[in-house]
C-alpha positions as CSV (number, residue, x, y, z in Angstrom):
1,X,0.9,12.9,0.4
2,X,3.1,15.6,-1.0
3,X,5.1,14.9,-4.2
4,X,8.3,14.9,-2.1
5,X,6.9,12.3,0.2
6,X,5.8,10.2,-2.8
7,X,9.3,10.3,-4.3
8,X,10.7,9.4,-0.9
9,X,8.3,6.5,-0.5
10,X,9.0,5.1,-4.0
11,X,12.7,5.4,-3.4
12,X,12.5,3.5,-0.1
13,X,10.4,0.8,-1.7
14,X,12.9,0.4,-4.6
15,X,15.8,0.2,-2.2
16,X,13.9,-2.4,0.0
17,X,13.2,-4.5,-3.1
18,X,16.7,-4.3,-4.3
19,X,18.0,-5.5,-0.8
20,X,15.4,-8.2,-0.6
21,X,16.3,-9.6,-4.1
22,X,20.0,-9.5,-3.2
23,X,19.3,-11.2,0.2
24,X,17.3,-14.0,-1.5
25,X,19.9,-14.6,-4.2
26,X,22.8,-14.7,-1.7
27,X,21.2,-16.4,1.3
28,X,19.5,-19.3,-0.3
29,X,21.2,-21.8,-2.6
30,X,19.0,-22.0,-5.6
31,X,20.2,-25.4,-6.8
32,X,17.9,-27.8,-8.6
33,X,17.8,-30.2,-5.6
34,X,16.5,-27.4,-3.2
35,X,12.9,-28.2,-2.4
36,X,12.3,-24.5,-1.9
37,X,13.6,-23.5,-5.3
38,X,10.2,-23.1,-7.0
39,X,8.9,-20.9,-4.2
40,X,12.1,-18.8,-4.1
41,X,12.1,-18.4,-7.9
42,X,8.5,-17.3,-7.8
43,X,9.3,-14.8,-5.1
44,X,12.3,-13.4,-6.9
45,X,10.2,-13.0,-10.1
46,X,7.6,-11.1,-8.1
47,X,10.1,-8.8,-6.5
48,X,11.9,-8.2,-9.8
49,X,8.5,-7.4,-11.5
50,X,7.6,-5.0,-8.6
51,X,11.0,-3.4,-8.9
52,X,10.6,-2.7,-12.6
53,X,7.2,-1.2,-12.1
54,X,8.4,1.1,-9.3
55,X,11.4,2.1,-11.4
56,X,9.1,2.9,-14.3
57,X,6.9,5.0,-12.0
58,X,9.9,6.8,-10.6
59,X,11.2,7.6,-14.1
60,X,7.9,8.7,-15.6
61,X,5.8,10.2,-12.9
62,X,8.1,11.5,-10.1
């Protein structure tokens, strides 16, 4: 993979994660009485952690 392709792939992944986070936050009510709340919270944390890592890679290596 060329450096340009790597930059493009990381950029697409970052945009995908941002959209996924926004979708989860807006589409599902994250109230305390929601039985899915723990699962959704865990997924949001995973997405946000992945996003931080990709942004760090983008800033330092690409």
